[in-house]
C-alpha positions as CSV (number, residue, x, y, z in Angstrom):
1,X,0.0,0.0,0.0
2,X,1.3,3.4,-1.0
3,X,1.8,5.3,2.3
4,X,1.3,8.6,0.4
5,X,-2.2,7.7,-0.5
6,X,-5.1,9.0,1.6
7,X,-6.5,6.1,3.7
8,X,-10.2,6.4,4.2
9,X,-12.9,4.6,6.1
10,X,-16.7,5.2,5.8
11,X,-19.2,4.8,8.7
12,X,-22.9,4.7,7.8
13,X,-25.8,2.5,9.0
14,X,-27.1,1.8,5.5
15,X,-25.2,-0.9,3.5
16,X,-26.3,0.6,0.2
17,X,-24.7,3.9,1.1
18,X,-21.5,2.1,2.2
19,X,-21.4,0.3,-1.1
20,X,-21.9,3.5,-3.0
21,X,-19.0,5.2,-1.3
22,X,-16.8,2.1,-1.8
23,X,-17.6,2.1,-5.5
24,X,-16.9,5.8,-5.7
25,X,-13.6,5.8,-3.8
26,X,-12.0,2.4,-4.5
27,X,-10.4,3.6,-7.8
28,X,-10.0,7.3,-7.0
29,X,-6.6,8.8,-7.6
30,X,-4.5,9.1,-4.4
31,X,-7.1,7.3,-2.2
32,X,-7.1,3.9,-0.5
33,X,-10.6,2.7,0.6
34,X,-9.6,0.9,3.8
35,X,-13.0,-0.2,5.2
36,X,-16.7,0.4,5.9
37,X,-18.6,0.1,9.1
38,X,-22.2,0.2,10.1
39,X,-21.8,1.4,13.7
40,X,-19.6,3.5,15.9
41,X,-18.3,0.6,18.0
42,X,-16.7,-1.3,15.1
43,X,-15.2,1.9,13.8
44,X,-13.6,2.8,17.1
45,X,-12.3,-0.8,17.4
46,X,-10.7,-0.5,14.0
47,X,-9.1,2.9,14.7
48,X,-7.4,1.5,17.8
49,X,-5.2,-0.6,15.7
50,X,-5.1,1.1,12.3
51,X,-3.9,4.5,11.1
52,X,-6.6,6.3,9.1
53,X,-6.3,9.7,7.4
54,X,-10.0,10.4,6.8
55,X,-13.2,9.2,8.3
56,X,-16.4,9.8,6.4
57,X,-19.0,9.8,9.2
58,X,-22.8,9.6,9.1
59,X,-24.7,11.6,11.8
60,X,-27.3,8.9,12.6
61,X,-25.7,5.6,13.9
62,X,-27.4,2.7,15.6
63,X,-25.3,2.9,18.7
64,X,-24.3,6.6,18.9
65,X,-24.4,9.8,16.9
66,X,-21.8,11.3,14.6
67,X,-21.5,14.4,16.6
68,X,-20.3,12.6,19.7
69,X,-18.2,10.2,17.7
70,X,-16.5,13.1,15.8
71,X,-15.5,14.6,19.2
72,X,-14.2,11.2,20.4
73,X,-12.1,10.7,17.2
74,X,-10.7,14.2,17.4
75,X,-9.8,13.7,21.1
76,X,-8.0,10.4,20.5
77,X,-6.7,10.9,17.0
78,X,-6.4,14.7,16.5
79,X,-4.6,14.3,13.1
80,X,-7.5,12.3,11.6
81,X,-9.7,14.2,9.3
82,X,-13.5,13.7,10.0
83,X,-16.0,14.6,7.3
84,X,-19.7,14.3,8.0
85,X,-21.8,12.6,5.3
86,X,-25.5,13.1,5.9
87,X,-28.9,13.9,4.4
88,X,-29.5,16.2,7.3
89,X,-29.3,19.9,6.2
90,X,-30.5,21.4,9.5
91,X,-28.4,24.3,10.6
92,X,-28.2,23.3,14.2
93,X,-26.9,19.8,13.4
94,X,-24.3,21.1,10.9
95,X,-23.1,23.7,13.4
96,X,-22.8,21.1,16.2
97,X,-20.9,18.7,14.0
98,X,-18.4,21.5,13.0
99,X,-18.2,22.5,16.7
100,X,-17.3,18.9,17.5
101,X,-14.2,19.3,15.3
102,X,-15.5,18.0,11.9
103,X,-13.3,19.1,9.0
104,X,-16.2,19.2,6.6
105,X,-19.9,18.4,6.0
106,X,-21.0,16.8,2.7
107,X,-24.6,15.9,1.8
108,X,-25.1,12.4,0.5
109,X,-26.4,13.7,-2.8
110,X,-23.0,15.2,-3.6
111,X,-21.3,14.1,-6.8
112,X,-18.3,11.8,-6.7
113,X,-16.2,14.6,-8.1
114,X,-17.3,16.9,-5.2
115,X,-16.6,14.2,-2.6
116,X,-13.2,13.3,-3.9
117,X,-12.2,16.9,-4.4
118,X,-13.4,17.7,-0.9
119,X,-11.3,14.9,0.6
120,X,-8.2,16.2,-1.0
121,X,-9.0,19.8,0.1
122,X,-9.6,18.6,3.7
123,X,-6.2,16.9,3.7
124,X,-4.8,20.3,2.7
125,X,-6.3,22.0,5.7
126,X,-9.6,23.3,4.3
127,X,-13.0,23.0,5.9
128,X,-15.0,21.5,3.1
129,X,-18.8,22.0,2.8
130,X,-21.3,21.0,0.1
131,X,-22.8,24.0,-1.7
132,X,-26.1,23.4,0.0
133,X,-24.4,23.4,3.4
134,X,-22.6,26.7,2.6
135,X,-25.9,28.3,1.8
136,X,-27.5,27.1,5.0
137,X,-24.6,28.4,7.2
138,X,-24.7,31.7,5.3
139,X,-28.4,32.1,6.0
140,X,-27.9,31.4,9.7
141,X,-24.8,33.4,10.5
142,X,-26.5,34.8,13.6
143,X,-28.0,31.5,14.7
144,X,-27.1,30.2,18.2
145,X,-27.5,26.8,19.9
146,X,-28.5,26.4,23.5
147,X,-25.5,26.6,25.8
148,X,-26.0,24.2,28.7
149,X,-23.9,23.3,31.7
150,X,-22.6,19.8,32.5
151,X,-25.1,19.5,35.2
152,X,-28.0,20.6,33.0
153,X,-26.9,18.1,30.4
154,X,-27.0,15.4,33.1
155,X,-30.5,16.4,34.2
156,X,-31.6,16.5,30.6
157,X,-30.4,13.0,30.0
158,X,-32.2,11.7,33.1
159,X,-35.4,13.6,32.2
160,X,-35.3,11.8,28.9
161,X,-35.5,8.4,30.7
162,X,-38.7,9.4,32.4
163,X,-37.3,10.0,35.9
164,X,-39.0,12.5,38.2
165,X,-37.3,15.4,39.9
166,X,-37.2,13.5,43.2
167,X,-35.6,10.4,41.5
168,X,-33.1,12.6,39.6
169,X,-32.2,14.4,42.8
170,X,-31.6,11.1,44.6
171,X,-29.5,9.7,41.7
172,X,-27.1,12.7,41.3
173,X,-27.3,13.9,45.0
174,X,-29.0,17.2,44.6
175,X,-32.3,18.4,46.0
176,X,-35.5,18.1,44.0
177,X,-35.8,21.9,44.1
178,X,-32.4,22.2,42.4
179,X,-33.5,19.7,39.8
180,X,-36.6,21.8,39.2
181,X,-34.3,24.9,38.8
182,X,-32.3,23.1,36.1
183,X,-35.5,21.9,34.4
184,X,-36.8,25.5,34.2
185,X,-33.5,26.7,32.8
186,X,-33.5,24.0,30.2
187,X,-37.1,24.9,29.1
188,X,-36.0,28.5,28.8
189,X,-32.8,27.7,26.9
190,X,-34.5,25.4,24.4
191,X,-37.5,27.8,24.1
192,X,-40.1,25.1,24.9
193,X,-43.1,24.9,27.2
194,X,-42.8,21.4,28.7
195,X,-40.6,18.5,29.3
196,X,-42.0,16.4,26.4
197,X,-41.2,19.3,24.0
198,X,-37.8,19.7,25.7
199,X,-36.9,16.1,25.1
200,X,-38.1,16.2,21.5
201,X,-36.1,19.3,20.7
202,X,-33.0,18.2,22.5
203,X,-33.1,14.9,20.6
204,X,-33.5,16.8,17.3
205,X,-30.4,18.8,18.2
206,X,-28.4,15.8,19.3
207,X,-28.1,16.9,22.9
208,X,-29.5,13.5,23.9
């Protein structure tokens, strides 16, 4: 294997998508298609023992989400390029993926030429974005995501399991009144009226 070639793996929960990327990349100049994975666990197991230059990473995975996995890859293997591949063109998700350290965001309907050019450009240090993604970011330059504390994130996760304020308080050793305070702050930050809407919105934005 030519060490100068870009070694790539693709992570997506749809086998058809994986086959498409394999077909697209296996004969591309300067690229070595090293593997395809349907879940985050198998990808991380591979990365422990294999050097990879680029990870093409879906947002929705059966055992995790691409935002958290991007952050994990960047933490453990900071030199590895991570490019999101997704059908999601929602501003909040794009921004969170980039905030997690992604080197680019490409929509799955991008042409082979765009994908291959983007991979080479990312290896040169550019943040690469599909044209549609560039337009979305441009239209939301002033958009902001809710900024929540570590404790609020903890409470949010427990609310999502259906636990009451008393149960949450007992689990994380704070008073029910403090839990209620965190709950009110979360409702305000996510601009929703109740816990059901909070969980729905937080799930959409990949906070859960």
